[in-house]
C-alpha positions in Angstrom: 18.3 19.7 -17.9 18.3 22.2 -20.9 19.2 21.2 -24.5 22.5 22.7 -25.5 22.1 26.2 -27.8 23.7 25.0 -30.4 21.1 22.1 -30.8 18.1 24.3 -30.3 19.3 26.6 -33.4 18.4 24.1 -36.5 16.5 27.0 -38.7 18.1 30.4 -39.5 21.2 32.1 -40.3 24.1 30.4 -39.0 26.7 33.1 -40.0 28.3 35.6 -41.9 28.4 33.4 -45.2 24.7 32.4 -44.7 24.2 36.3 -44.6 26.2 36.9 -47.5 25.0 34.3 -49.6 21.3 35.9 -48.9 22.7 39.2 -50.0 23.7 38.1 -53.0 20.9 36.2 -53.7 18.4 39.4 -53.3 20.6 41.6 -55.4 20.2 39.0 -58.3 18.3 35.6 -57.7 20.0 34.4 -61.2 23.4 34.4 -60.4 25.3 31.0 -60.9 26.4 29.1 -57.8 29.9 29.1 -59.4 29.5 33.2 -59.1 28.3 33.0 -55.9 31.2 30.3 -54.7 34.0 33.0 -56.5 32.4 36.1 -55.2 32.3 34.5 -51.7 35.6 32.9 -51.7 34.1 29.2 -51.0 33.8 26.1 -52.8 30.5 25.5 -55.2 29.9 22.6 -53.4 29.9 24.4 -49.8 27.1 27.0 -51.8 25.1 24.2 -52.9 25.2 22.9 -49.4 24.2 26.1 -47.7 21.3 26.8 -50.6 20.0 23.7 -49.7 19.6 24.0 -46.2 18.2 27.5 -46.5 15.7 26.1 -49.0 14.9 23.2 -46.4 14.7 25.2 -43.4 12.7 27.6 -45.1 15.0 30.7 -44.8 14.5 30.8 -48.5 11.5 30.7 -49.4 11.6 30.8 -53.2 13.2 33.1 -56.0 11.0 35.3 -57.8 11.6 38.2 -60.3 11.8 41.8 -59.3 9.9 44.4 -61.9 12.2 47.3 -63.1 11.3 50.9 -61.7 10.3 51.8 -65.2 7.2 49.3 -65.1 6.7 50.7 -61.5 6.5 53.8 -62.6 3.2 53.5 -64.9 1.3 53.2 -61.3 1.4 54.7 -58.1 2.4 53.1 -54.9 1.7 54.3 -51.5 2.0 53.6 -47.8 -1.0 54.1 -46.0 -0.8 54.0 -42.1 -4.4 52.9 -40.3 -5.9 53.4 -36.9 -8.6 51.0 -36.2 -11.2 50.9 -33.2 -10.4 48.2 -30.7 -11.7 45.0 -31.8 -12.3 46.1 -35.3 -8.8 44.5 -36.9 -9.9 41.5 -38.1 -12.9 43.2 -39.9 -10.5 45.6 -41.5 -8.3 43.1 -42.3 -11.1 41.0 -44.1 -12.1 44.0 -46.1 -8.3 44.7 -47.3 -7.9 41.0 -48.4 -10.8 41.8 -51.2 -8.8 44.6 -52.3 -6.3 43.3 -55.1 -4.6 46.4 -55.1 -3.3 45.9 -51.7 0.3 44.2 -52.1 1.1 44.1 -48.3 -0.7 44.5 -44.8 1.6 44.5 -41.9 0.3 44.7 -38.1 2.4 47.0 -36.7 3.3 49.1 -33.3 3.3 53.2 -33.0 1.2 55.6 -34.3 -0.8 53.2 -36.4 -2.3 49.6 -35.9 -1.5 48.9 -39.9 0.6 49.8 -42.6 -0.5 48.6 -46.1 1.4 49.1 -49.7 -0.9 50.1 -52.2 -0.6 50.2 -55.8 -2.9 52.0 -58.3 -2.6 52.7 -62.1 -3.6 55.9 -62.0 -4.1 58.9 -59.3 -7.6 58.6 -59.6 -7.5 55.0 -58.9 -5.1 55.9 -55.7 -7.9 58.4 -54.6 -11.0 55.8 -54.9 -8.9 53.0 -52.8 -8.3 55.5 -49.9 -11.6 57.0 -49.8 -12.8 53.6 -49.6 -10.5 52.4 -47.1 -11.3 55.6 -44.9 -15.0 54.5 -45.1 -14.4 50.8 -43.7 -16.2 50.1 -40.4 -14.0 50.2 -37.6 -11.0 52.9 -39.2 -11.0 55.4 -37.4 -7.9 57.1 -39.8 -5.5 56.8 -42.3 -2.4 58.6 -43.2 -0.8 58.3 -46.7 2.4 58.8 -48.1 3.0 58.3 -51.7 6.2 56.7 -53.0 8.2 58.7 -55.0 11.3 56.3 -55.7 12.4 52.9 -54.0 16.2 53.9 -52.9 16.8 50.1 -51.8 14.4 47.4 -52.3 15.7 44.1 -51.7 11.9 42.4 -51.4 
């Protein structure tokens, strides 16, 4: 006999209140529970219980700070699409792991095999990093787009 859907769903977002709570925290993780409750139109104890559950279930993995645009503007960030030869992915990932300027690496579907978010202090350093990536064994092609301005950033 199949388990009823409500017992299968033990983790994750349960309703619009969860989604609204997360959106508020993404905008400002330092918002007090009293302010969150007021903005959500619910009791502070409800917010506390929701936060505890979302943390326990791993929906909220932690709280962090986000650097201001002025700090980020001191360097360059770029998205780099990487196409690799068949069966070369692991080796390319290992090489990318050794580069501290790699901020994020995602395996993707579509034109590329991976997309890298790369950060460098200068254009010269960015160029050097891109040359290094392009010369990794197994890399067929890289395509780079330099980020000019973050319009929405919920990381």
